[in-house]
ZAGUFI-138579 format. One record per residue (C-alpha): residue number from 1; residue in one letter; chain; x, z, y. Coordinates in pm, whole numbers, plus 50000, padded with zeros to 5 digits. Layout:
ZAGUFI-138579
pos:NUM; code:a; unit:A; X:X; Z:Z; Y:Y
...
***
This chain:
ZAGUFI-138579
pos:1; code:m; unit:A; X:54529; Z:38208; Y:88927
pos:2; code:n; unit:A; X:54744; Z:38381; Y:88664
pos:3; code:i; unit:A; X:54970; Z:38173; Y:88441
pos:4; code:p; unit:A; X:55046; Z:38319; Y:88092
pos:5; code:k; unit:A; X:55408; Z:38419; Y:88051
pos:6; code:i; unit:A; X:55593; Z:38134; Y:87881
pos:7; code:k; unit:A; X:55825; Z:38351; Y:87675
pos:8; code:t; unit:A; X:55541; Z:38478; Y:87450
pos:9; code:l; unit:A; X:55467; Z:38124; Y:87342
pos:10; code:f; unit:A; X:55803; Z:38089; Y:87170
pos:11; code:k; unit:A; X:55806; Z:38404; Y:86956
pos:12; code:a; unit:A; X:55649; Z:38237; Y:86655
pos:13; code:s; unit:A; X:55877; Z:37934; Y:86678
pos:14; code:v; unit:A; X:56190; Z:38148; Y:86711
pos:15; code:f; unit:A; X:56086; Z:38351; Y:86407
pos:16; code:f; unit:A; X:56014; Z:38032; Y:86213
pos:17; code:c; unit:A; X:56353; Z:37889; Y:86308
pos:18; code:t; unit:A; X:56533; Z:38204; Y:86191
pos:19; code:i; unit:A; X:56354; Z:38218; Y:85855
pos:20; code:s; unit:A; X:56404; Z:37845; Y:85797
pos:21; code:l; unit:A; X:56776; Z:37869; Y:85858
pos:22; code:l; unit:A; X:56801; Z:38147; Y:85601
pos:23; code:l; unit:A; X:56629; Z:37927; Y:85344
pos:24; code:v; unit:A; X:56868; Z:37630; Y:85376
pos:25; code:a; unit:A; X:57031; Z:37572; Y:85038
pos:26; code:c; unit:A; X:57400; Z:37501; Y:84987
pos:27; code:g; unit:A; X:57514; Z:37202; Y:84785
pos:28; code:n; unit:A; X:57835; Z:37145; Y:84592
pos:29; code:k; unit:A; X:58119; Z:37072; Y:84833
pos:30; code:n; unit:A; X:58370; Z:36789; Y:84828
pos:31; code:e; unit:A; X:58575; Z:36679; Y:85125
pos:32; code:m; unit:A; X:58684; Z:36362; Y:85299
pos:33; code:t; unit:A; X:58957; Z:36337; Y:85561
pos:34; code:i; unit:A; X:58962; Z:36112; Y:85868
pos:35; code:k; unit:A; X:59177; Z:36084; Y:86180
pos:36; code:p; unit:A; X:59080; Z:35997; Y:86538
pos:37; code:k; unit:A; X:59121; Z:35633; Y:86639
pos:38; code:t; unit:A; X:59264; Z:35752; Y:86970
pos:39; code:t; unit:A; X:59338; Z:36082; Y:87140
pos:40; code:t; unit:A; X:59194; Z:35944; Y:87464
pos:41; code:i; unit:A; X:58839; Z:36055; Y:87540
pos:42; code:k; unit:A; X:58630; Z:35768; Y:87671
pos:43; code:g; unit:A; X:58411; Z:35815; Y:87977
pos:44; code:d; unit:A; X:58392; Z:36042; Y:88279
pos:45; code:l; unit:A; X:58574; Z:36347; Y:88138
pos:46; code:g; unit:A; X:58873; Z:36168; Y:87986
pos:47; code:i; unit:A; X:59108; Z:36279; Y:88261
pos:48; code:y; unit:A; X:59039; Z:36648; Y:88190
pos:49; code:f; unit:A; X:59047; Z:36655; Y:87808
pos:50; code:e; unit:A; X:59209; Z:36484; Y:87510
pos:51; code:v; unit:A; X:59165; Z:36493; Y:87132
pos:52; code:i; unit:A; X:59423; Z:36663; Y:86912
pos:53; code:n; unit:A; X:59564; Z:36402; Y:86673
pos:54; code:r; unit:A; X:59547; Z:36546; Y:86320
pos:55; code:d; unit:A; X:59353; Z:36520; Y:85996
pos:56; code:y; unit:A; X:58991; Z:36631; Y:86018
pos:57; code:k; unit:A; X:58810; Z:36739; Y:85702
pos:58; code:i; unit:A; X:58439; Z:36681; Y:85648
pos:59; code:p; unit:A; X:58262; Z:36865; Y:85364
pos:60; code:i; unit:A; X:58042; Z:36632; Y:85158
pos:61; code:t; unit:A; X:57736; Z:36812; Y:85023
pos:62; code:q; unit:A; X:57380; Z:36750; Y:84917
pos:63; code:n; unit:A; X:57273; Z:36928; Y:85234
pos:64; code:s; unit:A; X:57341; Z:36709; Y:85538
pos:65; code:l; unit:A; X:57341; Z:37012; Y:85768
pos:66; code:e; unit:A; X:57670; Z:37119; Y:85610
pos:67; code:q; unit:A; X:57842; Z:36784; Y:85670
pos:68; code:i; unit:A; X:58009; Z:36890; Y:85993
pos:69; code:i; unit:A; X:58316; Z:36767; Y:86177
pos:70; code:a; unit:A; X:58476; Z:37014; Y:86420
pos:71; code:v; unit:A; X:58692; Z:36816; Y:86664
pos:72; code:e; unit:A; X:58973; Z:36999; Y:86841
pos:73; code:i; unit:A; X:58984; Z:36915; Y:87212
pos:74; code:k; unit:A; X:59264; Z:37005; Y:87453
pos:75; code:r; unit:A; X:59234; Z:37072; Y:87826
pos:76; code:t; unit:A; X:59478; Z:36861; Y:88028
pos:77; code:n; unit:A; X:59651; Z:36961; Y:88352
pos:78; code:a; unit:A; X:59396; Z:36784; Y:88573
pos:79; code:d; unit:A; X:59186; Z:37005; Y:88800
pos:80; code:f; unit:A; X:58808; Z:36985; Y:88786
pos:81; code:p; unit:A; X:58648; Z:36854; Y:89109
pos:82; code:f; unit:A; X:58344; Z:37078; Y:89052
pos:83; code:d; unit:A; X:58267; Z:37445; Y:88990
pos:84; code:i; unit:A; X:58260; Z:37510; Y:88614
pos:85; code:n; unit:A; X:58018; Z:37796; Y:88676
pos:86; code:n; unit:A; X:57759; Z:37545; Y:88802
pos:87; code:i; unit:A; X:57746; Z:37304; Y:88508
pos:88; code:n; unit:A; X:57510; Z:37264; Y:88214
pos:89; code:p; unit:A; X:57526; Z:37045; Y:87902
pos:90; code:f; unit:A; X:57292; Z:36748; Y:87891
pos:91; code:g; unit:A; X:56957; Z:36854; Y:87746
pos:92; code:t; unit:A; X:56945; Z:37180; Y:87942
pos:93; code:n; unit:A; X:56830; Z:37248; Y:88294
pos:94; code:g; unit:A; X:56882; Z:37531; Y:88541
pos:95; code:g; unit:A; X:57074; Z:37585; Y:88863
pos:96; code:e; unit:A; X:57354; Z:37343; Y:88778
pos:97; code:t; unit:A; X:57519; Z:37094; Y:89011
pos:98; code:h; unit:A; X:57639; Z:36871; Y:88724
pos:99; code:h; unit:A; X:57547; Z:36786; Y:88367
pos:100; code:v; unit:A; X:57835; Z:36739; Y:88121
pos:101; code:g; unit:A; X:57857; Z:36626; Y:87761
pos:102; code:f; unit:A; X:58070; Z:36497; Y:87475
pos:103; code:g; unit:A; X:57967; Z:36239; Y:87216
pos:104; code:i; unit:A; X:58123; Z:36094; Y:86904
pos:105; code:e; unit:A; X:58137; Z:35743; Y:86759
pos:106; code:f; unit:A; X:58190; Z:35729; Y:86381
pos:107; code:l; unit:A; X:58380; Z:35411; Y:86299
pos:108; code:g; unit:A; X:58399; Z:35187; Y:85992
pos:109; code:e; unit:A; X:58606; Z:34877; Y:85925
pos:110; code:n; unit:A; X:58394; Z:34660; Y:86155
pos:111; code:g; unit:A; X:58298; Z:34904; Y:86429
pos:112; code:p; unit:A; X:58060; Z:35198; Y:86477
pos:113; code:i; unit:A; X:57846; Z:35309; Y:86185
pos:114; code:d; unit:A; X:57684; Z:35596; Y:86375
pos:115; code:i; unit:A; X:57687; Z:35701; Y:86742
pos:116; code:k; unit:A; X:57597; Z:36035; Y:86898
pos:117; code:n; unit:A; X:57585; Z:35981; Y:87273
pos:118; code:p; unit:A; X:57740; Z:36231; Y:87516
pos:119; code:t; unit:A; X:57414; Z:36259; Y:87710
pos:120; code:e; unit:A; X:57237; Z:36397; Y:87402
pos:121; code:g; unit:A; X:57403; Z:36733; Y:87464
pos:122; code:g; unit:A; X:57334; Z:37030; Y:87241
pos:123; code:i; unit:A; X:57014; Z:36866; Y:87121
pos:124; code:g; unit:A; X:57203; Z:36575; Y:86966
pos:125; code:g; unit:A; X:57432; Z:36761; Y:86726
pos:126; code:v; unit:A; X:57459; Z:37067; Y:86510
pos:127; code:y; unit:A; X:57641; Z:37257; Y:86781
pos:128; code:s; unit:A; X:57466; Z:37461; Y:87047
pos:129; code:s; unit:A; X:57538; Z:37391; Y:87411
pos:130; code:d; unit:A; X:57770; Z:37693; Y:87403
pos:131; code:d; unit:A; X:58029; Z:37463; Y:87238
pos:132; code:i; unit:A; X:58044; Z:37251; Y:87550
pos:133; code:k; unit:A; X:58035; Z:37545; Y:87789
pos:134; code:s; unit:A; X:58329; Z:37707; Y:87608
pos:135; code:i; unit:A; X:58534; Z:37388; Y:87636
pos:136; code:f; unit:A; X:58507; Z:37403; Y:88015
pos:137; code:k; unit:A; X:58630; Z:37764; Y:88012
pos:138; code:l; unit:A; X:58963; Z:37658; Y:87859
pos:139; code:k; unit:A; X:59279; Z:37707; Y:88058
pos:140; code:k; unit:A; X:59515; Z:37412; Y:88098
pos:141; code:g; unit:A; X:59684; Z:37339; Y:87765
pos:142; code:e; unit:A; X:59437; Z:37541; Y:87556
pos:143; code:t; unit:A; X:59221; Z:37387; Y:87282
pos:144; code:g; unit:A; X:58867; Z:37441; Y:87160
pos:145; code:y; unit:A; X:58617; Z:37275; Y:86927
pos:146; code:v; unit:A; X:58300; Z:37068; Y:86951
pos:147; code:r; unit:A; X:58097; Z:37010; Y:86635
pos:148; code:w; unit:A; X:57869; Z:36734; Y:86511
pos:149; code:t; unit:A; X:57683; Z:36666; Y:86188
pos:150; code:v; unit:A; X:57808; Z:36358; Y:85999
pos:151; code:d; unit:A; X:57499; Z:36174; Y:85882
pos:152; code:k; unit:A; X:57665; Z:35861; Y:85740
pos:153; code:i; unit:A; X:57964; Z:35896; Y:85508
pos:154; code:d; unit:A; X:57977; Z:35552; Y:85340
pos:155; code:g; unit:A; X:58239; Z:35332; Y:85503
pos:156; code:l; unit:A; X:58357; Z:35602; Y:85744
pos:157; code:k; unit:A; X:58720; Z:35545; Y:85847
pos:158; code:s; unit:A; X:58780; Z:35716; Y:86183
pos:159; code:f; unit:A; X:58611; Z:35839; Y:86500
pos:160; code:q; unit:A; X:58652; Z:35850; Y:86876
pos:161; code:i; unit:A; X:58515; Z:36093; Y:87134
pos:162; code:t; unit:A; X:58311; Z:35988; Y:87439
pos:163; code:s; unit:A; X:58204; Z:36187; Y:87744
pos:164; code:a; unit:A; X:57964; Z:36183; Y:88038
pos:165; code:l; unit:A; X:57924; Z:36357; Y:88372
pos:166; code:s; unit:A; X:57639; Z:36330; Y:88620
pos:167; code:g; unit:A; X:57467; Z:36513; Y:88902
pos:168; code:s; unit:A; X:57159; Z:36699; Y:88780
pos:169; code:n; unit:A; X:56802; Z:36709; Y:88905
pos:170; code:d; unit:A; X:56904; Z:37011; Y:89109
pos:171; code:e; unit:A; X:57136; Z:36814; Y:89331
pos:172; code:t; unit:A; X:57096; Z:36485; Y:89515
pos:173; code:i; unit:A; X:57401; Z:36321; Y:89665
pos:174; code:t; unit:A; X:57334; Z:36125; Y:89978
pos:175; code:t; unit:A; X:57545; Z:35924; Y:90219
pos:176; code:t; unit:A; X:57490; Z:35831; Y:90579
pos:177; code:e; unit:A; X:57397; Z:35481; Y:90679
pos:178; code:n; unit:A; X:57758; Z:35400; Y:90763
pos:179; code:s; unit:A; X:58043; Z:35580; Y:90584
pos:180; code:e; unit:A; X:58407; Z:35475; Y:90596
pos:181; code:i; unit:A; X:58595; Z:35660; Y:90322
pos:182; code:e; unit:A; X:58963; Z:35666; Y:90228
pos:183; code:l; unit:A; X:59060; Z:35785; Y:89880
pos:184; code:s; unit:A; X:59370; Z:35831; Y:89668
pos:185; code:g; unit:A; X:59429; Z:35936; Y:89308
pos:186; code:t; unit:A; X:59498; Z:35796; Y:88964
pos:187; code:i; unit:A; X:59359; Z:35573; Y:88691
pos:188; code:n; unit:A; X:59420; Z:35710; Y:88341
pos:189; code:n; unit:A; X:59605; Z:36002; Y:88502
pos:190; code:s; unit:A; X:59912; Z:35777; Y:88539
pos:191; code:y; unit:A; X:59852; Z:35476; Y:88767
pos:192; code:s; unit:A; X:59854; Z:35583; Y:89132
pos:193; code:v; unit:A; X:59602; Z:35400; Y:89355
pos:194; code:k; unit:A; X:59462; Z:35410; Y:89708
pos:195; code:m; unit:A; X:59113; Z:35294; Y:89798
pos:196; code:n; unit:A; X:58903; Z:35225; Y:90108
pos:197; code:l; unit:A; X:58523; Z:35208; Y:90084
pos:198; code:s; unit:A; X:58260; Z:35114; Y:90339
pos:199; code:i; unit:A; X:57920; Z:35251; Y:90233
pos:200; code:k; unit:A; X:57614; Z:35115; Y:90413
pos:201; code:g; unit:A; X:57302; Z:35245; Y:90244
pos:202; code:e; unit:A; X:57284; Z:35094; Y:89896
pos:203; code:n; unit:A; X:57572; Z:34851; Y:89955
pos:204; code:v; unit:A; X:57941; Z:34926; Y:89907
pos:205; code:e; unit:A; X:58238; Z:34707; Y:90001
pos:206; code:g; unit:A; X:58606; Z:34786; Y:90001
pos:207; code:k; unit:A; X:58957; Z:34737; Y:89868
pos:208; code:y; unit:A; X:59210; Z:34923; Y:89659
pos:209; code:y; unit:A; X:59569; Z:34877; Y:89548
pos:210; code:y; unit:A; X:59820; Z:35019; Y:89304
pos:211; code:t; unit:A; X:60085; Z:35199; Y:89506
pos:212; code:k; unit:A; X:60368; Z:35040; Y:89305
pos:213; code:q; unit:A; X:60235; Z:34690; Y:89381
pos:214; code:n; unit:A; X:60076; Z:34731; Y:89725
pos:215; code:k; unit:A; X:59855; Z:34428; Y:89668
pos:216; code:d; unit:A; X:59489; Z:34450; Y:89776
pos:217; code:i; unit:A; X:59211; Z:34403; Y:89521
pos:218; code:n; unit:A; X:58862; Z:34344; Y:89664
pos:219; code:l; unit:A; X:58567; Z:34566; Y:89571
pos:220; code:s; unit:A; X:58194; Z:34505; Y:89596
pos:221; code:g; unit:A; X:57902; Z:34696; Y:89451
pos:222; code:s; unit:A; X:57616; Z:34941; Y:89494
pos:223; code:n; unit:A; X:57539; Z:35302; Y:89578
pos:224; code:d; unit:A; X:57248; Z:35486; Y:89415
pos:225; code:n; unit:A; X:57248; Z:35838; Y:89563
pos:226; code:g; unit:A; X:57617; Z:35884; Y:89496
pos:227; code:n; unit:A; X:57630; Z:35688; Y:89170
pos:228; code:i; unit:A; X:57875; Z:35414; Y:89262
pos:229; code:n; unit:A; X:57916; Z:35085; Y:89070
pos:230; code:l; unit:A; X:58192; Z:34853; Y:89188
pos:231; code:n; unit:A; X:58322; Z:34518; Y:89066
pos:232; code:e; unit:A; X:58678; Z:34422; Y:89154
pos:233; code:f; unit:A; X:58793; Z:34069; Y:89238
pos:234; code:t; unit:A; X:59118; Z:33890; Y:89312
pos:235; code:s; unit:A; X:59158; Z:33701; Y:89641
pos:236; code:d; unit:A; X:59034; Z:33382; Y:89472
pos:237; code:g; unit:A; X:58714; Z:33550; Y:89351
pos:238; code:k; unit:A; X:58806; Z:33619; Y:88987
pos:239; code:r; unit:A; X:58648; Z:33937; Y:88851
pos:240; code:t; unit:A; X:58913; Z:34163; Y:88697
pos:241; code:g; unit:A; X:58731; Z:34488; Y:88624
pos:242; code:s; unit:A; X:58484; Z:34751; Y:88741
pos:243; code:f; unit:A; X:58455; Z:35112; Y:88854
pos:244; code:q; unit:A; X:58159; Z:35329; Y:88757
pos:245; code:g; unit:A; X:58156; Z:35683; Y:88888
pos:246; code:i; unit:A; X:58007; Z:35963; Y:89095
pos:247; code:l; unit:A; X:58089; Z:36026; Y:89458
pos:248; code:n; unit:A; X:58034; Z:36397; Y:89518
pos:249; code:g; unit:A; X:58173; Z:36606; Y:89801
pos:250; code:n; unit:A; X:58535; Z:36497; Y:89840
pos:251; code:s; unit:A; X:58581; Z:36340; Y:89493
pos:252; code:f; unit:A; X:58506; Z:36008; Y:89325
pos:253; code:i; unit:A; X:58539; Z:36029; Y:88945
pos:254; code:g; unit:A; X:58436; Z:35801; Y:88661
pos:255; code:t; unit:A; X:58557; Z:35517; Y:88440
pos:256; code:w; unit:A; X:58746; Z:35195; Y:88514
pos:257; code:t; unit:A; X:58683; Z:34907; Y:88270
pos:258; code:d; unit:A; X:58860; Z:34572; Y:88247
pos:259; code:a; unit:A; X:58678; Z:34239; Y:88283
pos:260; code:d; unit:A; X:58612; Z:34179; Y:87911
pos:261; code:n; unit:A; X:58522; Z:34544; Y:87837
pos:262; code:s; unit:A; X:58810; Z:34579; Y:87591
pos:263; code:n; unit:A; X:58981; Z:34868; Y:87771
pos:264; code:s; unit:A; X:58848; Z:35158; Y:87976
pos:265; code:f; unit:A; X:59025; Z:35450; Y:88146
pos:266; code:p; unit:A; X:58911; Z:35752; Y:88346
pos:267; code:f; unit:A; X:58983; Z:35764; Y:88717
pos:268; code:n; unit:A; X:58995; Z:36057; Y:88958
pos:269; code:l; unit:A; X:59010; Z:35991; Y:89332
pos:270; code:t; unit:A; X:58998; Z:36234; Y:89623
pos:271; code:v; unit:A; X:58866; Z:36163; Y:89973
pos:272; code:t; unit:A; X:59162; Z:36194; Y:90211
pos:273; code:n; unit:A; X:58996; Z:36144; Y:90550
pos:274; code:l; unit:A; X:58733; Z:36415; Y:90475
pos:275; code:p; unit:A; X:58441; Z:36250; Y:90656
pos:276; code:n; unit:A; X:58127; Z:36447; Y:90726
pos:277; code:t; unit:A; X:57924; Z:36179; Y:90557
pos:278; code:i; unit:A; X:57851; Z:36322; Y:90214
pos:279; code:s; unit:A; X:57606; Z:36608; Y:90178
pos:280; code:n; unit:A; X:57428; Z:36795; Y:89902
pos:281; code:t; unit:A; X:57058; Z:36876; Y:89911
pos:282; code:t; unit:A; X:56862; Z:37103; Y:89680
pos:283; code:a; unit:A; X:56599; Z:36908; Y:89489
pos:284; code:y; unit:A; X:56375; Z:37196; Y:89380
pos:285; code:t; unit:A; X:56245; Z:37318; Y:89715
pos:286; code:s; unit:A; X:55996; Z:37592; Y:89779
pos:287; code:s; unit:A; X:55751; Z:37374; Y:89967
pos:288; code:t; unit:A; X:55400; Z:37399; Y:89826
pos:289; code:g; unit:A; X:55304; Z:37110; Y:89600
pos:290; code:s; unit:A; X:55653; Z:36954; Y:89616
pos:291; code:a; unit:A; X:55694; Z:36635; Y:89414
pos:292; code:d; unit:A; X:56008; Z:36795; Y:89270
pos:293; code:w; unit:A; X:55790; Z:37045; Y:89083
pos:294; code:d; unit:A; X:55601; Z:36748; Y:88940
pos:295; code:k; unit:A; X:55934; Z:36631; Y:88800
pos:296; code:l; unit:A; X:55998; Z:36973; Y:88650
pos:297; code:l; unit:A; X:55653; Z:36969; Y:88491
pos:298; code:d; unit:A; X:55731; Z:36623; Y:88351
pos:299; code:d; unit:A; X:56046; Z:36766; Y:88191
pos:300; code:y; unit:A; X:55854; Z:37065; Y:88058
pos:301; code:e; unit:A; X:55581; Z:36850; Y:87899
pos:302; code:a; unit:A; X:55842; Z:36621; Y:87741
pos:303; code:y; unit:A; X:56008; Z:36930; Y:87595
pos:304; code:i; unit:A; X:55677; Z:37061; Y:87456
pos:305; code:d; unit:A; X:55600; Z:36726; Y:87292
pos:306; code:q; unit:A; X:55943; Z:36715; Y:87128
pos:307; code:y; unit:A; X:55922; Z:37077; Y:87018
pos:308; code:i; unit:A; X:55582; Z:37025; Y:86853
pos:309; code:k; unit:A; X:55716; Z:36720; Y:86673
pos:310; code:l; unit:A; X:56014; Z:36914; Y:86535
pos:311; code:f; unit:A; X:55795; Z:37208; Y:86438
pos:312; code:k; unit:A; X:55572; Z:36984; Y:86230
pos:313; code:k; unit:A; X:55870; Z:36813; Y:86065
pos:314; code:a; unit:A; X:56010; Z:37151; Y:85967
pos:315; code:q; unit:A; X:55670; Z:37261; Y:85833
pos:316; code:n; unit:A; X:55674; Z:36951; Y:85610
pos:317; code:g; unit:A; X:56011; Z:37055; Y:85462
pos:318; code:d; unit:A; X:56241; Z:36839; Y:85675
pos:319; code:n; unit:A; X:56536; Z:37075; Y:85733
pos:320; code:t; unit:A; X:56714; Z:36823; Y:85958
pos:321; code:a; unit:A; X:56469; Z:36927; Y:86229
pos:322; code:l; unit:A; X:56641; Z:37265; Y:86241
pos:323; code:v; unit:A; X:56951; Z:37103; Y:86390
pos:324; code:e; unit:A; X:56772; Z:37050; Y:86719
pos:325; code:y; unit:A; X:56610; Z:37391; Y:86755
pos:326; code:p; unit:A; X:56897; Z:37575; Y:86937
pos:327; code:g; unit:A; X:56922; Z:37324; Y:87220
pos:328; code:l; unit:A; X:56547; Z:37305; Y:87264
pos:329; code:l; unit:A; X:56512; Z:37683; Y:87277
pos:330; code:e; unit:A; X:56779; Z:37705; Y:87543
pos:331; code:k; unit:A; X:56609; Z:37435; Y:87746
pos:332; code:a; unit:A; X:56283; Z:37631; Y:87718
pos:333; code:e; unit:A; X:56451; Z:37936; Y:87871
pos:334; code:r; unit:A; X:56582; Z:37729; Y:88161
pos:335; code:l; unit:A; X:56243; Z:37575; Y:88230
pos:336; code:q; unit:A; X:56077; Z:37913; Y:88193
pos:337; code:h; unit:A; X:56303; Z:38059; Y:88461
pos:338; code:s; unit:A; X:56227; Z:37780; Y:88708
pos:339; code:l; unit:A; X:55853; Z:37785; Y:88647
pos:340; code:e; unit:A; X:55829; Z:38163; Y:88674
pos:341; code:r; unit:A; X:56017; Z:38141; Y:89002
pos:342; code:a; unit:A; X:55769; Z:37881; Y:89124
pos:343; code:q; unit:A; X:55482; Z:38105; Y:89016
pos:344; code:n; unit:A; X:55621; Z:38406; Y:89201
pos:345; code:d; unit:A; X:55689; Z:38202; Y:89516
pos:346; code:n; unit:A; X:55348; Z:38032; Y:89509
pos:347; code:s; unit:A; X:55532; Z:37700; Y:89513
pos:348; code:l; unit:A; X:55289; Z:37517; Y:89283
pos:349; code:s; unit:A; X:54978; Z:37348; Y:89413
pos:350; code:s; unit:A; X:54644; Z:37416; Y:89241
pos:351; code:t; unit:A; X:54674; Z:37078; Y:89066
pos:352; code:q; unit:A; X:55020; Z:37164; Y:88938
pos:353; code:v; unit:A; X:54901; Z:37505; Y:88816
pos:354; code:a; unit:A; X:54617; Z:37337; Y:88626
pos:355; code:r; unit:A; X:54859; Z:37093; Y:88467
pos:356; code:m; unit:A; X:55089; Z:37378; Y:88373
pos:357; code:m; unit:A; X:54804; Z:37553; Y:88191
pos:358; code:r; unit:A; X:54705; Z:37232; Y:88009
pos:359; code:i; unit:A; X:55062; Z:37190; Y:87881
pos:360; code:q; unit:A; X:55067; Z:37550; Y:87757
pos:361; code:a; unit:A; X:54726; Z:37507; Y:87592
pos:362; code:k; unit:A; X:54849; Z:37195; Y:87413
pos:363; code:m; unit:A; X:55139; Z:37387; Y:87262
pos:364; code:v; unit:A; X:54915; Z:37672; Y:87149
pos:365; code:e; unit:A; X:54663; Z:37434; Y:86995
pos:366; code:q; unit:A; X:54910; Z:37205; Y:86817
pos:367; code:m; unit:A; X:55123; Z:37488; Y:86676
pos:368; code:n; unit:A; X:54822; Z:37703; Y:86585
pos:369; code:f; unit:A; X:54942; Z:38021; Y:86755
***
């Protein structure tokens, strides 16, 4: 059975996107100036990057697409525990081992007035995913920019940057039934700690201590395919904080948060006893009818549904829909590559091929190609 080439289905939408962008009108510009609440980046990537502390200008126009903040981000001296050539921003899929992303929280007097989450990736802001990819190409000490649209101006006082890191659908992190792991590293790139973890399936127990204090703090939590959540307790059972992070290869990275969630800092720990207990497996296999291709088809159909929705919004004159086109088009190319590979390798079952054709037919019908 022949499957129509996916790339021909996007020609009309790409042309429409280009023409629509050329028709966006410019409003009269004023400016407002805000500063970051903190130079620390919250979340998983805070140890590798920081915000440059300066005034940031936001143009105020009648066209919301022009209300953009470009935040300058600096690479720290911390080494990445993953290959930067095998990452993708959230919202895109391909041969990555990790998904990465930055978000922004716009703050008023009493807290956030708008939040763009780091897992929204290039789809969530005005920037394309190239913004995020370029940030990871920075050398230590260099700076780059990530951009977002500013949808709410009233009451805006400051902002703070958030971040996220996770393993993608293309990689599953597993542990053996009984893993004894020793780690060392830092919290907030300044507090030296050592940690011992005992991983038994979904359960994790252990201890850690600050090297300057040498006093054990108990740990207890869960393991979900390398996503580790740990609560910490004093000897008398009082909860004092938590670790949330990803155990991958010989690194454990994530965020430490205190007991009342008022402070959080990135942590970066390295396995020091190098056990042969952590392995990577490829999720998208070439076995015929693999359930992993069902997952890819799920992602593809979700993309098609979102793309059709945006297309119709743009047809009705809603120019804000154009913000999301670049990220969606890039995701289409990634999915196209994987599905064409499955077609060439005969990796799809007859049921999966039929579903693939139904998804394509839905796009053609709804967008009137």
